[in-house]
C-alpha positions in Angstrom: 0.0 0.0 0.0 1.4 3.3 -1.0 1.1 6.1 1.5 0.6 9.8 0.8 3.7 11.5 -0.7 6.0 13.1 1.8 6.2 16.9 1.5 9.7 18.4 1.2 10.8 20.7 4.1 10.2 24.4 3.5 12.0 27.5 4.8 9.3 29.2 6.8 9.9 32.8 7.9 7.7 34.8 10.3 7.9 38.0 12.3 8.6 37.8 16.0 5.2 38.2 17.7 5.8 36.7 21.1 3.9 33.6 22.2 1.7 33.5 19.1 4.6 33.3 16.7 6.6 31.0 19.0 3.9 28.4 19.0 3.7 28.4 15.1 7.5 28.3 14.9 7.8 25.4 17.3 5.1 23.5 15.4 6.9 24.0 12.1 10.3 23.2 13.6 9.0 19.9 15.1 7.5 19.0 11.7 11.0 19.1 10.2 10.9 22.5 8.5 13.6 25.2 8.6 12.2 28.2 10.5 13.5 31.8 10.7 12.0 34.4 13.1 12.5 37.9 11.8 12.6 41.2 13.7 9.5 43.2 12.7 11.7 46.3 12.4 13.8 44.6 9.8 10.8 43.8 7.7 9.4 47.3 8.2 12.6 48.8 6.9 12.7 46.3 3.9 9.1 47.3 3.0 10.2 50.9 2.6 12.8 49.8 0.0 10.0 48.1 -2.0 7.8 51.2 -2.1 4.7 49.2 -1.4 1.4 51.1 -1.7 -0.7 48.6 0.2 -0.5 46.8 3.5 -2.6 43.6 3.7 -1.9 40.1 5.1 -1.2 38.9 1.6 1.1 41.7 0.8 3.0 41.3 4.0 3.4 37.5 3.5 4.7 38.1 0.0 7.1 40.7 1.3 8.5 38.4 4.0 8.9 35.6 1.4 10.9 37.9 -0.9 13.1 39.0 2.0 13.7 35.4 3.1 14.5 34.2 -0.4 17.0 37.1 -0.9 18.7 37.2 2.5 18.4 33.6 3.7 18.1 34.4 7.4 19.6 32.1 9.9 17.4 29.2 11.1 15.7 29.5 14.5 16.5 26.9 17.1 13.9 26.5 19.9 15.2 27.0 23.4 15.0 24.0 25.8 11.7 23.3 27.5 12.8 24.7 30.9 13.8 28.0 29.2 10.5 28.2 27.4 8.7 27.7 30.7 10.8 30.4 32.3 9.9 32.7 29.4 6.2 32.1 29.9 6.5 32.9 33.6 8.4 36.2 33.2 6.2 37.4 30.3 3.1 36.7 32.4 4.6 38.6 35.3 5.3 41.5 33.0 1.7 41.5 31.7 0.3 41.5 35.2 2.5 44.4 36.2 1.1 46.3 33.3 -2.5 45.5 34.3 -1.7 46.5 37.9 -0.3 49.9 36.8 -3.5 50.5 34.7 -5.7 49.7 37.7 -3.6 51.8 40.1 -3.9 54.8 37.6 -7.7 54.3 37.5 -7.8 54.1 41.3 -6.1 57.5 41.6 -8.9 59.2 39.7 -11.9 57.1 40.7 -14.4 58.9 43.0 -17.3 56.4 43.1 -17.0 54.2 46.2 -18.2 51.0 44.4 -15.7 51.5 41.6 -12.9 52.2 44.1 -13.8 49.0 46.0 -13.8 47.0 42.7 -10.4 48.4 41.6 -8.9 47.8 45.1 -10.1 44.2 45.0 -8.7 43.6 41.6 -5.3 45.1 42.6 -5.2 42.7 45.6 -5.9 39.8 43.3 -3.1 40.9 40.9 -0.7 41.3 43.8 -1.5 37.8 45.0 -1.0 36.4 41.4 2.3 38.3 41.1 3.6 37.0 44.4 2.7 33.4 43.4 4.3 33.7 40.0 7.5 35.2 41.4 7.8 32.3 43.8 7.2 29.9 40.9 10.1 31.6 39.0 12.4 31.2 42.0 11.4 27.5 42.4 11.8 26.9 38.6 15.3 28.4 38.6 16.2 26.3 41.7 15.0 23.1 40.1 17.2 23.4 37.0 20.9 23.5 37.7 21.9 25.3 34.5 19.4 28.1 35.1 20.3 28.3 38.8 24.0 28.8 38.1 23.2 31.6 35.6 21.0 33.3 38.2 23.5 33.0 41.0 26.2 34.5 38.8 24.1 37.4 37.5 22.9 38.5 41.0 26.6 39.0 42.0 26.5 42.1 39.7 25.6 45.2 41.8 22.3 46.5 40.4 20.9 43.2 39.2 18.5 41.3 41.4 16.7 38.0 41.0 13.8 39.4 39.0 16.1 41.1 36.4 18.3 38.0 36.3 15.3 35.8 35.4 14.4 38.1 32.6 17.9 38.3 31.2 18.2 34.5 31.3 14.8 34.0 29.6 14.9 36.7 27.0 18.5 37.7 26.4 20.9 35.0 27.3 18.8 32.2 25.8 21.0 32.1 22.8 24.8 32.1 22.0 26.5 35.3 21.2 30.0 35.8 19.7 30.5 38.9 21.8 29.0 41.1 24.5 28.4 43.7 21.7 26.2 41.2 19.9 24.1 40.6 23.1 23.7 44.4 23.6 22.7 44.8 19.9 20.0 42.1 20.2 18.7 43.9 23.3 18.4 47.1 21.4 20.7 48.8 23.9 23.3 50.0 21.4 23.3 53.7 20.3 21.6 54.8 17.2 23.6 57.7 15.7 21.9 60.2 13.4 24.2 62.3 11.2 23.9 64.0 7.8 26.6 66.4 6.6 27.2 68.9 9.4 24.0 68.0 11.2 24.1 65.6 14.1 21.0 64.4 15.8 20.8 63.3 19.4 21.9 59.6 19.9 19.4 57.2 21.2 19.0 53.5 21.8 18.3 51.5 18.7 15.4 49.7 20.4 15.6 46.8 17.9 15.2 43.9 20.3 12.6 42.8 22.9 11.3 45.8 24.8 11.0 43.6 28.0 14.8 43.4 28.2 15.2 47.2 28.1 12.4 47.7 30.5 14.0 45.2 32.9 17.3 46.9 32.8 16.2 50.5 33.3 15.9 50.6 37.1 18.9 48.2 37.6 20.9 50.7 35.5 19.9 53.6 37.8 20.9 51.5 40.8 24.2 50.5 39.2 25.0 54.1 38.5 25.1 54.5 42.3 26.6 51.2 43.5 28.4 49.3 40.7 32.1 50.3 40.4 32.1 49.4 36.7 29.0 51.5 35.9 30.1 54.4 38.1 33.3 54.6 36.0 31.2 54.8 32.9 29.1 57.5 34.5 32.1 59.5 35.5 33.7 59.3 32.0 30.5 60.3 30.2 29.6 63.1 32.6 33.0 64.6 32.1 32.2 64.8 28.4 28.9 66.6 29.1 26.6 63.8 28.1 23.0 64.1 29.2 21.4 62.0 31.8 19.5 59.6 29.5 22.6 59.0 27.4 24.4 57.9 30.6 21.5 55.7 31.6 21.5 54.0 28.2 25.2 53.5 28.4 24.7 52.0 31.9 22.2 49.5 30.5 24.5 48.6 27.7 27.5 48.1 30.1 25.4 46.0 32.4 24.8 43.6 29.5 28.5 43.6 28.8 29.3 42.7 32.4 26.5 40.1 32.5 27.9 38.5 29.3 31.4 38.4 30.9 30.1 36.8 34.1 28.3 34.1 32.3 31.0 33.4 29.8 33.8 33.2 32.4 31.5 31.4 34.9 33.0 33.8 37.5 31.2 36.1 39.9 31.4 39.8 39.3 34.8 41.4 40.2 34.8 45.1 41.2 38.4 45.4 39.7 36.8 45.2 36.3 36.0 48.9 36.6 39.8 49.5 36.3 40.1 47.5 33.0 
């Protein structure tokens, strides 16, 4: 008896869309296809070069197909199960934090007693959920030796606590990088310079990678500017050049990634003498 013909593997490319795209990518990968996940900013920039006059699902699909055929983007490799579970937890925590902020803002302007009671009850529920999820993250990291070692190394860096370490492990250091600069570029923490002739625009972060990483690093960067010798040295050098505050904060975020990369690559705890390097 002859079975149905086997389909040849295809090169499937899709934009990074978080859990929705990840599920499709994993399904295609497990079916034996080559999968590439593309940064939406890259496709957006490529669309401008094509001078497209319409934007529909069909047009976008054809655009991604042309880009993939021309550029042959690298294949995506799914992270291990324990890393995917950690990603799900930290993303859920981030979503609940956003919901809590929205409700807190509503509470600040609500005047009706019934509405205030409703908002207060919902905030209490969200707080309970957040506490439970954060405990689950700690337990998850403790149960997996590889993840636990990464966390224990990252929290030796002044400014980085357990919550930030979990996000960095799940969202940034879930893949191999050839250098710390590559890791910072993926996080969108590298400077974006704007120049044309004699005109120079203000430098800003490229913001090309997952926003969750940059969000997670903002307050640790502020803390590191006060207590981390390596980052304090960066602040001193940039302040002497007259750089504005937000440029210094962006540089602190970038250098925290560099330090984290060094700690994980060397498998050594943070050393304050690195600030003299």
